[in-house]
N, C-alpha and C positions, 0 to 999 in steps of 0.2 A: 617543374616539368617532369613527366614520368620518364622512366628509362626508355620505354618504347619510342617515345617521341624524340628523345635525345639521340638514340641510335639512328633513327630515320634522318635526322638533321645532319648528323656527322657523315653517315654513309647511306645514301639512298638505296632502298631495297632493290635488288636485282632479280629479274625473272619472277617465277611464281612463288608466292608466299601464302601458305594456307592459314587463314584466320582460325580454322578449327584447331590448329596446333599452336596458335599464338599464345593462348593463355597458359596452357599446361606446360609450355616450353619457354617461350620468349618472356612471359611475365616474371619468370624467376630472375632473368637478367635485369628486367625493369626494376625489380626490388633492389638488386645490388647497386645499380647506378643511382637510384633515388636515395638510398640509405648511406652509402659510403662516401666520405668526403673526398674531394679531388686532390687533397694534399698527400694522398698515398701515391708515391712515385709511379708505381706500376699500373695504376688503374686505367689510364688512357690506352697504354699498350695492350692491356688485357682486353679492353673493349674492342680495339681494332682487330685483335686476333680473333676474338669471338665473331665479329661481324664478317670477317673473311670466311670463317667456317660456314656461317649462315648464308653466304652469297651463292653457294653452289658452284663456285668456280675452282675449288680445290677439293682435295680429299679431306672432308670435314672430320672424319674419325681420327686422322693424324693430329689435328689441332685439339680435339677433345682429349686425346691421349696426353698431349703435351700439357694441357691445362690440368689434367688429373694429377700430373706429377710435379706441379708447382711446389717450390719450397714453402711450406706453410709457416711463414715467419710473422704474418700479421693477419688480421681478420679478413682483409680483402682477398688475400691469396687462399685462405680457407674457403671463402665463399665461391670464388671462381673455380677452384679445384673441385668442389662439390658439384658445381653447375656442369662442368665437363663430364663428370662421372654420371650425373643424371642423364645426359645425352647418350651415354654409352649403355643406358638401361640397367645400370647397377644402382638401383634405388637405395637398397639397404646400406651399401658402402657410402653413398653420398650423404645420407643422413648421419652416419657415424662420424664422417669428417666434420660436418657442421657442429655436431654435438661436442666433438673434441675441441673445435675452435672456441666454443662457448666456455668449456672448462679451462682452456688455456688462457683465454682473455676474459675472465669473469666480470670485469668492470666495463667491458666494451658493449654498449647497448646495441650497436649497429648489427652485429652478427646475431644477437638474440632476436632482433626485429626481423632480420632476413629469414631466420629459422621459422619464426611465426608466419611470415608470408608464404614460405614454401609449404608448410604444413596446412595452411588455409587453402592454398590453391589446389592441393592434392587431397583435401579433406582428411588429413591424417591427424585428427583430433586426439585419438587415444595415445599415439606416440608422443605428441607434444606434451600432453598432460602428464604422462608417466615420467618423462625426462625432466621437465621444468620443476615439478614438485619435489624432485630429489636434489636439486641444486642448493648450494649453500645460500642461506638467506631466505629460502622459501619457508612459508609458514608450515610447520610440522602438522601433519594431519589435515591440512587444507585440501579442498577438492576443487578442481577446475571443471565446471560443467561444459557441455557442448555449447550452450548459449553464451556462457562467459568467454569461451574461446573465440567465438566469432565476433562478439562485441569488442574484444581486445583487438582483433584483426581489423575490424571496421574502423575503430577509433584511430588506428595507426595509419589509415589511408588505404588499406587493402580492401577495396569494395567489391572487386569482381569475383573474388573467391566465393562470396555468399551467393551470388547469382549463379555461378557455374555449378555449385553444389546444392542449390536450393532444394531440389526434390529429395536428395539424400538426407539433408539436415531435417527436413520436415518429417521424414519417415522415422528418424531416430530421436527427435526432440519432443518433449511434452507439448501438448497443444497450446497451453497457456504461455509457456516459455517461447514457443515459436511465434505466437502472435506478438509478444513483446519484442522479440528479436526483429521482426519485420518493421515494427514501429521505430525501433532504434536505428535501423538502416535508413528509413525515410527521414528521420530527424538529422542523421549524419549527412545525407545528401543535401539537405537545406542549409546546414551550418558550415560544411567544409567546402572550400574551393575545389572545383573539379575541372579538369581539362576537357575540352571538346572531344579529344580523342578517347578519353576514358568514358565520357558520356555516350559516345557512339558505340563503343564496345559493350557497355552495360545494356543498352537497348537492343543491340543485335543479339547478344547471347541470351538475354531474357526471352526474346521471342523465338529464337531458333531452338532453344531448349524447352520451350513451351511451359514456362512457369505459370503460376496462377494468374489468370487474366486480370482480375480485379487489382491484385497487387502490382502487376506490370503497369497498368494504367496509372496507378498512383506514383510509381517510379518515374514514368514518362512525364507526368504533370510536374513533379518536383524538379526534374532536369530542365524542362521548359522554363520554369520560373527562374532557375539559376542563370539562364542565358538571356532572358528578356531585359532589354534596356541596359545591357552590360557594356556595350561599346558600339561603334559604328557598324560592326558586322553582326550585331545581335539578330537582325531579321533573317539573315542567311543561315546563321547557326541554328535558330529555332526551326527553320524550314528543313534543314538537313536532318535534324532529329525527327521531324515529322515524317520525312521520307523513310527513315529506317524503321520507325515504329509502325508505319502504315504498310510498308512493302516487304518487310522481312517475314518470311514464312516459317512455320515450324518445320523441323527436319522431316516429318512425315505429315504433310498437310492433308486435310480432308476437303470435301467439296465446299464447305462453308468458308474455310480459310482462303481457298483459291478464288471463290466468287468475291470475297471481301477485297482481295488483292486487285482484282479487275476493277471494281468500283473505285478503289482508292487511286489507282492509276488514272482513271478518267477524271476524278476530282482534282488531282494534282495537275494534270495537263490543262484543265480548264482555267486554273488560276495559278500559273507557275511563277516562281521567282528564278530568274536566270542565274545559274551558278557557273563555276569556272570549268571544271571537267570532272567526270564521274568517279574516277579511281581515287583521287586525292580528296575529293569532296565527301565521299561516303567512306568506304573501307576498301582495303587493297584486295580483299577476296569476297566482296559482297556480290553474290551471283544468284539472284532470284530464279533465273532460268533453270538452274540445276535443281532447286527444290521444287519447282513447278513440275519437273519431269518425274512425277510420282504416279502411282497407280490410279488415283482418281482422275488425273488429267489425261494420261496416255490411254486409259481404257475408254475414255470419252473424249476423243481427239479434238472435237470442236472447242472444248473447254481450254485445252492448251493453246490452240490457235488464238482464241479470244484473249487469253492472258498475255501471250507474247505480243500480239498487235497492240493491246492496251499499254503494255510496258514500253514498246517502241514509241507510241504517241507521247507518253510521259517523258521519255528520255529526250526526244527531239524538242519538246517544249522547254525542258529544264536546261539542256545543254545543246543549244541550236547548232553548235559546231559539229555535232555528230551527223546532222542532216546535210551531208556534204557530197558533192558530185565532182569528181576529178575533171579537170579541163580536157584531158585527152579523151574522156568518154563523151562529153558534150559535143566535142568537135567531130564526133563520129569518125575517129581515126581508123577504126576497124574497117570501114567501108573502103577506105583509100589504100589499104595495105596491098602491096604487090605480092604475087605468088612466091617471089624469091626472098621475101622477108621472113625472118624467123618469128615464131610466136613467143612472146615474152610471158612466161608462166611463173608465178610465184607460189610457194608453199608457206603459209603462215601458221606455224605450230610451235609449241614449246619444244626445246631441243631434247627434252627427256622422253618425247613421244616416240615409241617404237613403231615398226611395221610400215613406215611411210617413206623414209629417206631413200630406200632402194628404188622406189618408183621414180623419184626425182632423178636419181643417178642413171637410170636406164632409159629415160626418155630420149628419143631419136635426136641426136645433136644437129642433124641437118634440118630439122623442123623446129626444134624448141631451143630457146635460150632460157636457162633455169636460174631462178633466184630464190634463195632461202631467206625468208623474212623472219628474223629471230627477235622475240621480245627480250631485251636485256642482253647481258654478257653471256659468253659461251660457258656452258657447264663443263664439268670435268669428266663426265661419264663417256664410255665408249659410244653410246648412242648419240650423244652430243657431238662427238668428233665425226661420227658417220655423216651427220647432217652437213657439217662444214665441207667434208670431202665429196659430197654428192652434187653440189650446186656449182654453176658457173660463177655465180656471185653470192655473197652473203651480205645482207643488209640488216644492220641492227637498229631497232627502234625502241623508244622509251616504253618500258613495261608499266610505268606509273603515271603516264600522261597520255590519255587517249587522243587528245587533239593534236599533240606533237606527233604521235604515232601515225595519225591519219595523213599529216603533211609529208612525213617521211615515205610512207608507202605510196602515196599519190605521186611523188616525184619520180618513181620508178617507171611510170607510164606502162604498166603491165596490161596485158591483154586478158589474162586469166589468173584468178587467185583461187587456190584450193586451201581451205583452212580447217582446223580442228578447234572450233570456238568455245571450248569449255571455260577457260579462265578469262578473267576480266580483260587482261592485256590483249586478248584476241577478239572476244565478243564485241566489246564496245567499238573498236576501230572498224570492224566488219559490218557495223550498221550503216556505214557510209558506202557510197558507190565509188569504189576505187579502181575498178576494172570493168570492161564490158561484160565479162562473165565472172561470177563469183559462186563457188561451189563449196560444199561441206563433205568431208571424208573422215572415216574412221570412228567418229564418235556419234552419239545420238544427234539427231538434227536439232540442236539447241535453237537454231535460228529459223526453224520451220515456220514459214508464213511471214517473215519480216520482208519489208519492201525490196531490199537489195540482195536477197538470197535467191539464186537462180536454179541450182540443182543440189540434190542430196544424192551422193554416190554411195551405193550399198550393194549388198549381196542378196539376190532374189530369194534363195532358199531360206535365208535367215530372217526375212521380213514378214510382217503380218499381211494377210490378204483380206480384201482387195486394197491396193495402195491408196485408192481415192478416199477410203474411210479414215486414213491415218495421216496423210501428208497433203498439205496445201501447196508446198513447194514442189516443183517438178522433180521426179525421181529418175535416177539411172540405176536400174537393177541389173547387175551383172551376174553371169552364170557361175563365175569363179570368185573366190574371195579377193576383193580388190585391194590387196595389200602385198607387200614384199616381206615375207616372213623369213628372216635370216636363219641359216643353220645355227643350231644352238652352240654357245661357247662353252657349255659343259658337256662332258661325255655322256650322252644319253644311253649309250650301250653298257655303261657301267652298272652292274647290279650291286645294290647295297648288301653287304653281308649281314647276317643276323646280328652280329656283334655291333657293327657300325649303326645299324638301324636302332638298336636298343640304346646306344650311346646318345644318338640324336634325341630320342624321346626323353631320355633322362635329363639331358642338358637343357633342352628347350621347354619341356613340359613337366619334368619331374614325375614321369609316369613309368609304370612297370611294363614288361613285355606282355603281361596278361591283360592289361587294359585295352579296350577297343577304342581307338582314337578316330573320331569323325571330325574332319576338318572342313570348315566352310571358309574358303580363301578369299571370298569377295569382300569388298569394302562394306563397313556397317550400313551406309545408306541403302545398299541393295538388300539388306536382310529385313524384309518387309514384315509387318506384324502377322501376315498370313503364315509365316514360317514358325511362329511361336508354338502353335499347336502341333506342327510337324516335329519340332524338337522335343516337345513333351511326350509325344507318342513314341518317338525313337528311344528316348531314355527309359521309358516304361518297358518297352519291348526287349531292350538289351541291358541287363543289370550291370554289365561291365563297360558300358558306353561312357565316354567322355567327349564332350563337344568342344572344339577349339575354334575360337574366333580371333581374327587378327586385327591389328591397328587399334589397340585399346587407347592409344595416345590421341586419337581423334575425339573431339568433343561429343560427336554424335554417339560414340560408344557408351557415354554415360547414360543417355536416354535408352539405348538398347539394353544395357545392364539392368536398369530399373524395370524395364518392361519384362525381361526374362525372369527377373527375380520374383515379380508378381505372378507370372504365369507358371513357372516351374516350382515355386515354393522350395521344399526341401531338396529337390533335385538340382537347384541352381548351383550347389557346390560341386556339381559334376561338369560345370562349364569352366573352361580355361580361357582367359583373355590374355593374348600376347601383344606386345608393342609391335610397331612396324619393324620388320626384319630386313636384314641385308638380303640381296638377291641370292647369295650363296646359301644362307640359312633357310630362306624361303623354299628354295629348290630341295634342300636336304630334308626339310620337314614334309614337303609334298611326297617325297619318295619313301618316307618312313611311317606314314599314317596308314590306318587300316581301310579308311574310306574317305573319299573326297566328295563333299556335297555342294552341288551348284545352288546358287541362290534362286529364289522364286518370289514373285512372278518375273522379275527382271533378272536375267541370268548373267553369267560371266561372259566376257568376250576375249580380251587379251589374256586374262587368267586361264580361260579354257584352252586357248591355243597353246599356252605355255605348258599346262598340265598334260595335255594330250601329247605334246611333243616329247615330254619326259616319260611317256608311257604310263601315266597315272589315270586309272579309271575314275571318271566323274559321273555321279548320278545326277540326271537332269530331268526336269519336268517342264516341257515347252508350254508357252502361253501365247496366244495370238495378239500380242501387243508389240510395239517397238522394243527391241532388246529383250524379247522374251523367248527367242527360238535359236539363239546363236550356237549353243553347245550341241543341241539336237541336230542342227544343220551341219556342223562339223562331222558328227558321227555319220550322218547320211552321205556326206561327200566322200569320206574315206572308206565307207562300207563297213562300219562297225555297228552291230546290233546288240540288244540286250541290256543297255544302260540308260535307255530313254523310257521314262515312265509315262503312263497315260493318265494317271490321277495321283492324288496325294497318298493314298494307301499303297499303291504300287511303288511309289517313290521310296517309302519307308521299307517295304519288303526288299527292294533291290539294294538299298543301303545296308540292310542287315545281311544280305547274302554276300555282298562284297567284303564286309568286315569279318564275317565268320567263316566263309568258304575260301580258305587260302588258296587251294588249287585252282578254283575258278577265277579268283582275282588275278593270280599270276598268269593264267591263260589269257585273260582279257588284256592284261598289261602288255604281254608279248605281241598280241594282235594289234593293239593300238600303236605300239612303237614301230612295228613293221609298216603300217599303213600311213602313219602321220607324214611321211615324206611327200605325200601327194600334194600337200599345200605349201611345202617349203621351197622358197625361191622358184616359184612356178612361172615359167616363161609364158605359158598359155594365159595365166591370169593377168600378167603384165600387159600382154599384147591386147587383150580384151579391154583393159583399162585405157591404154593409149588410143585404141580405136575410137572409144567413146569421146575422149577429149578432142580428137581431130574432128569427128562428126559434129560435136557441139559447136566448135569454132566455125566450121563451114556453115552451119545453120545460122550462126550469129552474123556471118558475113552476108548472108542472104536476107538479113533483117527479119528473121522469123523469131517469134517468141519461144521461150523454153517450153518443151513438151516432155512427156514421159518417154524414157528410152528403156524398153523392156523386150527381152528375147532378141536383142541385137537390132532393133528397129524403132523408129519413132511411132508414137501411138496417137497421132493427131485425130484419127477417126474415133478415138475412145475418150475424147475430152469430157470431163465430168463437170457438173454444175458445182458452184461453191458449196463448201461444207455448211451444214445447218447445225442448229443447236442440238446437243446431245439429248436423247430421250431419257437418259438416266439409266438405261440398260447397259450393263457391262458387255464389252465385246469379247467373245470367247473363240 
């Protein structure tokens, strides 16, 4: 049993778990549990301590600090100490601890094996080879090649590292050696027992990271063969592998991949095998709707709608329990409601989600009874605590069992549910009809066009026009941002001194005051290939420029790095990739850089609100697609001009001006900071939001179908025919 499965068995995962971070982080722990024997007294306690940190219910950094200070009296303690330090983003120190453990216990093969697995997962071949060849007993003058390194890792059971680092290995490996290495991997798949969990991860990661298709299909074929006729569950296991291989999309899918996804959904729906429930059957963060929400689909909206409709058809056929209607909905309870009865409204979002709990808290208590529907246990953040304090009731439901979640939510007899259905723990339950009205707020309309999505609530100035070209679900376009944006918990009036600014740049970036730092704070999935050329031109135009990208610990960042390396060539060494930062460090970095770059064509949203609230100028280029105009809309709303480009060339020129013209940058920063208060804790915005909710409920009581709500009124007379197939022309 792999460590990941053991941890899941001992302590069910709570809340959101990012599969993207699973391998580079959790797989290190997997190696420890798989390698180290249970007769080490402290192992169980260390695993429990680690799982507590990973649950999100405590201050994880305190546990990582505690692990880092373990008395290193045995190989297990050395390994867990290093693991805690890895989590604290002190990679070099973590490696040094493991290496000291190997030298202290030279006859212990377990810590050597763990070191191999860590180096394999991180593709740190050079470090491994340099260290191991210097150890007593190593053949003097012997050389460990890259191919030898991965063969050794694969032979020891570390399969996923090869898939995760496939493109990088290919780039650095001799063509003949790489072909032999691929064959070695395939043989190992056939000969070594592999768990279903690991097989699922291999297939997901291989497709998501878009490795060679021919090799991927051979891997899939070997894995299918491994599970055929294995036991009474073989048929279901093979079907699960087929789902992952057929419906997992590359991180940046093209039209061909999306059309293949649609056809695969239809084929699976036509000949399904009934499974138990989607989250445990597949993977805890398998979210095709997120990968579908890419430029080819959202610039051609009918493609996205077809894909989501096909996925819903497949999901209902494979997990019939998702196609559920709550009894209180079928009984038409809403028609029988008396005027003196409160509207039961639930918010289904992860408790790390900002900008919404204040809306729940401010709803008129004489009209609404509020329920916070929380997937999993409460988090430890201030945002999580705000959610608890904002609702009349808090109802916890299973984050890893969609059918159980559906029953829990259904039992609340809610009239309205407002959700942010990005993660699996919310998306899958919200496929069911659990309230007379179901709405989406804050995020992209992931459920756009599914059967039981009634409204998408958004901000009219930030949305593309006309709405009928982009949304199949009815929209509520409000004139003010439909969020409750809290006053910042950091002092936004504090100006960084030159000394403090330089210290932050040195600490986080190892950069000098003379460097021009351009930060793109958005997540790697938003850094579209269209930005590659913009980065190249920017680096060429400013010889002192360095581009900073965050969240290098996400798997998608591997794809981004390879892409930029190919595009930028020698200028790639002017790109700095940082891990996920604490909020404190992220804010400090924002206030210390020379220019902040918005992503394109999908721009930032919550990150833009944050930056502007701190008085940080963000250069943006709006695009007429969902999530393409948010930053520009914020500037228009607060009355700030000069930072919104009309084309890619102007985007680069504005970025250069912000970075090089310190006086103008500081002037714009002061202006932004003064005007940002217009959207902070806005009573006008809240009242507009509440007005729509009440009108939507009254409309439901009259048994009218959902309709678009724009400019504060229903748009029945402007009902549009169904969306047709895309012509292939991008919408600008």
